[in-house]
N, C-alpha and C positions, 0 to 999 in steps of 0.2 A: 196894724196887723198885715196890711198889704205889703209894706216894705219888707217885713220879716218873711212873708210868703215868697216874694220875688227873690230875696237873698238866698233862702234855703233851696228853692227850686233851681236857681242858677248854680249853686254849689254842687248839687247832685250831678249836673252835666259837665261841670268843670273838672270834677274828680273822676269822671267816667263811671261812677257808681250807678247813675241813672241809666246810661247806655247798656251797661252790663246786665242790670236787672231786667230791663225791657227785652234785651236779646235772649236772656235766659228763659224768661216766661214765654216769649213768642216761639222759641225753639221747641219747648215741650208741648205747648198747645198744638203746634204743627205736627209733632210726632204722634200725639194721641189722636188728633183729627185724621191723619193719614191712616193710622192703624185701625181705628174703630169705624170711622165713617166712610172713608174712601175705599179702603181695601176690603173691609168686612161688610160694608154696605149697611151699617147700622144707621137708622134714620134720625136718631136723637143725638144732637151735639152735646146735650146735657150729660150723656154717658162719658164723653171725653173729659168734661169738666170734673167729673168725679175723680178721675185720676190725678187731676191738677191739685186736689186738696193736699196730697202729700208733698207735691213739688213746692207749693208756696210755704210749706214748713221750712224749707231751705232758703228760699228767696227773701221772705219778709224780714228775718233777723238781719240780713245784710243791709236791707234798706233802712231799718230803724236804729241800728246799733249806734250810729253817730249823732242821732238827733239831739240828745242832751249830754251824753257822755263825753263827746269831743269838746263841746263848749266848756264843760266842767274841768276837763284836763288841761286845756289851753288857757283857762281863766277868762275866756271871752264872754262867759256867762255874766260876769260882773258888769260888763258894758250893757248887756241886754237888761239886767235887773235894775240898773240905774237910769235906763232910758225912759222917756215919757210914754211908755207902753205898759199896759197892765200885764200881769203874768198870764191871765186867761187869753189875752190877745196873742201873746208870744207863743203859748202852747198851741193855740188854734192855727196860727200862721205856719208853724212847723208841721202840724198834723195835716193840714190841707195840702202842703207841698208834697208830702209823702203820698197822699191819696192821689194827687195829680199824676205822679210818676207811675203809681200802680194802675191808674185808670187807662193809661196808654195801651198796654197789652190786652186789657179787658175789652176796650173799644175795638181793637183790631180783631179780637176773637168774634165780634159781632158779624164779621163777614162770613164766617164758617157756615152758619145756618142757611145763608143765601146761596152759598155754593152747593149745599145739599139740595136745596130747592131746585137749582138749575139742572141737577142730575137725577131728579126723581122726587119721591114723596118727602116732605119735610113737616116738622111740627114746630112752626115758628113761635107760637105763643108759649109753648112749654120751654123751648130753648132760650128765648129771651128772658123769660121769668127766671130760669136757672142762672143765666148770666148775671141778672140783678142780684140774686141771692149769693152768687159767688163773689161779686164785687163787695157786698156788705160783709160777707165772711172775712174777706181780706182786710176790710176796714177795721173789723174787730181785732184781727191779729196785729195790725199796725198800731192800734191803740194799746194793745198789750205790750208790744215792743217799745213804744214810746215811754210807757210808764216804767218799764224795767230800766230803760236807758236813763231815766231821771233819777234813779236810785244809786247810780255808780258813775265813776269817771273812767272806767275801763270799757272800751268798745268790745273787747273779747268777752268779758263777763256779761255785758248787755246782750250780745249775740247768742251766747250759750244759754243764758237764762231765758231769753225769748224762745229759742228752739225747744228748750225743755218744757216750757209751759204749753206751747202749741202741740208738742208731742203728747203731753198729758191730756190736753183737750181732745186730741184725735183718738186716743185710746180710752177715753172716759167711759163710753158705754160698756166696754168689756171689763174695765176695772171695777165698776160699780157692782158687778155680779159677784165679786169676791168679798164684799162687805158683809158683816153679820146682819141677820134678819131678826134675831131675838130682841125682845124688849130691852133687856139689860145691855146688849151689844149696841143697839141703836142709841140708848141714853148715853153710853160712854162715847160713842161716835159724835153725838151732838155736843158733848162737853169739849171734846178735842177740837171740833170745828169752831166753837165759840171762842176757845182760847186762841186759836189761830187768827180769828177776826180781831180780837182784842190786841194781839201782838202787832197786827198790821196797823191798827189805829194808833197804837203807841209809837210805832216806827214813823208814821207819817206826821202825827201831831206833836210828839215829844212830850205829851202831857201825862205824867205818871199817875197822879190822883184820879184823873178821869178814867184811865185804863183800868186801874184797880177797882174803881166803882163799877164799871161795866162788867168786869170779870166776876165780881162778887154777885151782882144782880143776876147775871146770866146763869151762873152755877146754881144759885138758890132757886130760880124759876124752873130750871130743868129737873132738879132733884125733887122739888115740891110736886111738879106735874107728874113725875114718875111714880111718886108715892101715892098720889091721889087717884090717878087714872093710868095704870100701868099698860092697859091694852092699847092705848094710843100709840105706844112706841113699837108695836109689832110691825116690822118691815118699814117703819117710818123713815129710817135713814136712807135706805135704798130708793124708796118712793120719791123722796125729796131730791136726792142727788141725780136721779134719772131725768128729772124735769129740767135740769140746768145744763144739759148737754148742748154743746155749740154746733157740732157738725150734723146733728139730727135734723135741724131746720133745713140745712142745705140739701140733705138727702131727700127730704119731702119734695123738693122741687126737682132734683136731678133723677131720682130713682122711682118715686111714686107719682110724679107729675101732679102734685097738689100745690096750689098757690096758698102757701101758709103765711097769710097776712100777719097773724099774731107772732109768728117767728121773726118776721122782718122788724116788727116793733121791738121784739126781744133783742135783736142785734143792735138796733139803734139805742136802746136803753143801756146796753153794756158799754157801747161806745161813749155815751155821755158820762157814765159812771167812771170809766177809766180816764177820761179827760179830766174829770173833777179830781180824781186821786192824783193825777200828774200835777195839776195846779197846786194841790195841797203839798205835794212833795217839794215842789220848787219854792213855794211860799215858806216852808219850814227852813230850807237852806238860805233863803233870802234874809231871814231875821235871826238866824243862828250865828 
């Protein structure tokens, strides 16, 4: 894993991708910092990080698009898959290399609260907690981009797909409000969601009978539960989907100044899930 990590990290700086990404991030961190904290005198650096949530939506896809798509296109993935390294180690090596590149501007942003402190009142605990949440949010987005890159050999498709999913996650709290709240609407929504999960399982595993069994069992359970206890489905769809919002955890740190430990565990859980899905995607291609 260490060899793959060094190889990938070196590649990011040989192709200028790493330098461009770091410069891009530092530029906008500086712009928000100057506008909100230095010129407007706002004492919380976490407020500037809130603006960066939309910026990383542009930067992360550029960082992750080549992670697996480039190897697949140039056929160098065959060398990696036949090397004495497990798929999990290969995925982790690539993931940690991207996290390292992303960590550079995040670490540099840690200077900003100290500058605020030198010029007046500062809230160092809240600011550094927000930086931690911002880092983990970026790690989630990197895991999303890595998974999308493992599904295609086109870097453009990987970048656009990652951008689309991050945009969806950013708009998620607003989009949930448009969903039906009636029992029947919630039941239909759960059926659609379950079908989407089954399609994803089928895409990753390529196991048709397993997917068919999962689809049948899920549909029967939802219909039976709806017929037995219809009241359970009132507003159930929106209540469930509201709880899986990604950016809300970061906003607890940046806007409400709450240390959401459960939210950090949620971020880490999503990262592990996406790494697992990436490993399964690579394993499927390895044996196909």
